[in-house]
N, C-alpha and C positions, 0 to 999 in steps of 0.2 A: 908775757902771756903765760898763764898757768897751764898745767897739763890738761885740765878739764876743758878749758876754752879751746885749746889746740885740738883735742879729740873731737869736739863738736864741729869745729871748722873743717876738719878732715872728713868727717862723716857727711857734712853738707856738700863738700866738693865731690865726694864719691857719688852721692845721690844725684847731683846735677849731671855728672859725667855719664852715669848709667842711663838717665832719662834721654840724654842726647844720643846715645848709642842705640837706644830702643826705638827711636823715631823712624817710622817707615815712610819713605817718600813714594808718591804715587807713580807707578809705571806710566810711560807715555805710549799712546797708540796713534799711529799715522796711517791713513789710507794711502796705499801705493798703487793700486790698480783696481779697475772695474772692467769686467768682461761680460758682455751680454751673451747668453746662451740662446738656444733655439726658441723661436716664438711659438706660443701655443694659443689656443682659442681664448683663454681667459688671462693669460699672462706670459711671463718669461722668467727664466732664472738669471740671476746676476751673481757672478763670482766676485767676491770682494777680497782683495789681498791687503793685509795689514802688516805693518812692522811694529812689534811690541818691544820696548826697551826698558830694562831695569836700571834705574838711576841709583840703586843702593849697592853698597859694597858686598853685602851678603846675598846669597841665593834666595830666591823666593819662588813660590808655586802659585800661579794663577789657576784656581780650580775651574773657573769659567768666566765669561763676560757676556754682557748684553749691551746692545747699542741701538741708537736711533740714527738712521741714515738720511741725510739731506743732500740733494743734488741740485745745483743752480737755484738755491733758495726754496726748493720744494721738498717737503718731507715725504719720503717714499715709504716709511714704516719702520718697524723694529726687527732686529735680527739678534742672533746669539751665536756664541761658540761654546759648545758644551764639553769639549775635551780640555784636559789640564795642559797648561803651558809652563814647563819648568824653565826658569831663567837664572843662570849664574850671575854673580855680581857684575854690574856694569856691562852686561851683554844684551844682545837683542836676538829676536827670532822672527821669522816670517810665519804668519798664520793666515790661512785661507778659510773663508766661510762662504756659505751658499745663502743667498738672499732671494726671496720670492717676490717678484713684481706682479701686482694684481691690476690688470687693465680695467676691471670693472670699478674699482674704488679710486683709481688714480689715472684716468685716461690722459689728461693733459700732461702730467708730470712724466709719465712713461713715454709718451710721444716725444717730448722734449729730449729725454735721455736717448731715445733711439735715433734722433736726427743729429745729435751733436758728435763732434770728434774729441772735444775736451770738455771738462766740467769742473766746476768748483764744488768740492765735496766737503761736507762737515759731518762729523760724527761725535756723538756724546753718549755716555752711558756709564756703566759700573763694572769694575773688576771685583771678583770675589777671591781674595788672597788668603791662603792658608796661614794662620798665625797660631802656633801652639795647637790646642785642641779645637779651635773654632775658625770661622771665616771672618775676615775684615772686609767691609764694603768700601771701595775707593772709587770716587767719581772721576771721570775724565772727559775731556772734549778737545777736539783739534780740527783743523781744516787744511785742505791742500787742493791744488789743481792737478788733475790727472788726465791722462789720455784714456778714452773709452775704447777698449778693445772689443771687437766684435768677432765672435767665433764663426 
């Protein structure tokens, strides 16, 4: 192998390694808890507890995330977490959000949630992760069975 061919092979190997290191794996988000707040005339508050995990060796900053919440097969609506979530490599964090249940638009779904002790919860949405000078949108979805805490 001559020097020119060796140099090209080395550059190609370095480029492949750099791309592999730059790959960002999507954080995971799991619902850990749902707690119903006081009932009001038109709805109720629902505190949603999440566990967010960074599957990457390097730290990352989730600027915000938005999600759609489904309980026992019924979509309850959309929620968001507007505060930044910094995560060290291979670490996780607990994140709590407030979700508004509207009795007027979802009477059957809300009634079912209020009467249950446990629920199958699915969540899907997008993380907005800081990468350099911009944000990278990363989709997620997960499901879990959780106890429904009532305040």
